[in-house]
C-alpha positions as CSV (number, residue, x, y, z in Angstrom):
1,M,11.0,-16.2,-30.0
2,N,8.5,-18.7,-31.5
3,V,5.6,-20.5,-29.9
4,V,7.5,-23.7,-29.2
5,T,10.3,-21.9,-27.4
6,L,7.7,-20.0,-25.3
7,L,5.9,-23.2,-24.4
8,Q,9.1,-24.9,-23.5
9,I,10.0,-22.0,-21.1
10,I,6.5,-22.3,-19.5
11,W,6.9,-26.0,-19.3
12,T,10.3,-25.7,-17.5
13,V,9.0,-23.1,-15.0
14,S,6.0,-25.3,-14.2
15,A,8.3,-28.3,-13.6
16,V,10.4,-26.3,-11.2
17,G,7.3,-24.9,-9.5
18,L,5.9,-28.4,-9.1
19,I,9.1,-29.6,-7.5
20,V,9.0,-26.7,-5.0
21,L,5.3,-27.1,-4.2
22,V,5.6,-30.8,-3.7
23,L,8.4,-30.3,-1.3
24,L,6.3,-27.8,0.7
25,H,3.7,-30.5,1.3
26,S,4.1,-32.3,4.6
27,P,3.6,-36.0,4.7
28,K,2.1,-35.7,8.2
29,G,-0.6,-33.2,7.1
30,D,0.7,-30.2,8.9
31,G,1.9,-28.7,5.7
32,L,2.9,-25.0,5.8
33,G,2.1,-24.8,9.5
34,G,5.2,-26.8,10.3
35,I,7.7,-24.7,8.4
36,G,8.0,-22.0,11.1
37,G,4.7,-21.4,12.7
38,Q,1.5,-20.4,11.0
39,A,1.7,-19.1,7.5
40,Q,0.8,-15.4,8.0
41,L,-0.4,-14.9,4.4
42,F,-3.4,-17.1,5.1
43,Q,-6.1,-17.1,7.8
44,S,-5.3,-20.6,9.0
45,A,-3.0,-23.5,8.2
46,K,-6.0,-25.3,6.7
47,S,-6.5,-22.5,4.3
48,A,-2.8,-22.4,3.4
49,E,-2.9,-26.2,2.7
50,K,-6.0,-25.9,0.6
51,T,-4.4,-23.1,-1.5
52,L,-1.2,-25.1,-1.8
53,N,-3.2,-28.1,-3.1
54,R,-5.0,-25.9,-5.7
55,V,-1.9,-24.3,-7.0
56,T,-0.2,-27.7,-7.2
57,W,-3.0,-29.2,-9.1
58,G,-3.1,-26.2,-11.5
59,L,0.6,-26.5,-12.2
60,T,0.2,-30.3,-12.7
61,I,-2.4,-29.7,-15.3
62,V,-0.3,-27.1,-17.1
63,F,2.8,-29.4,-17.0
64,M,1.0,-32.5,-18.2
65,G,-0.8,-30.6,-21.0
66,L,2.4,-29.0,-22.2
67,T,4.2,-32.4,-22.0
68,V,1.6,-33.9,-24.4
69,I,1.6,-30.9,-26.8
70,L,5.4,-30.6,-26.9
71,S,6.1,-34.3,-27.2
72,A,3.5,-34.9,-29.9
73,G,5.2,-32.5,-32.2
74,W,1.9,-30.8,-33.2
75,L,3.5,-27.4,-33.3
76,N,6.6,-28.2,-35.4
77,Q,4.7,-28.4,-38.6
């Protein structure tokens, strides 16, 4: 497995992760709290929403960065 293939796999996983995370966001602002009560992993719904936002932004940066790297063809040389 070469570097390009590995980056493509990470790119695909980040794309699927972004889709899932964006669908978890609530347009009304209640976020994970509206999915079935409070998210028990977190101390409050606000903490869960804050964590969800951070993970979403992190995956967005990974996805966009890999999109630029893979589309530019810098690694195919």
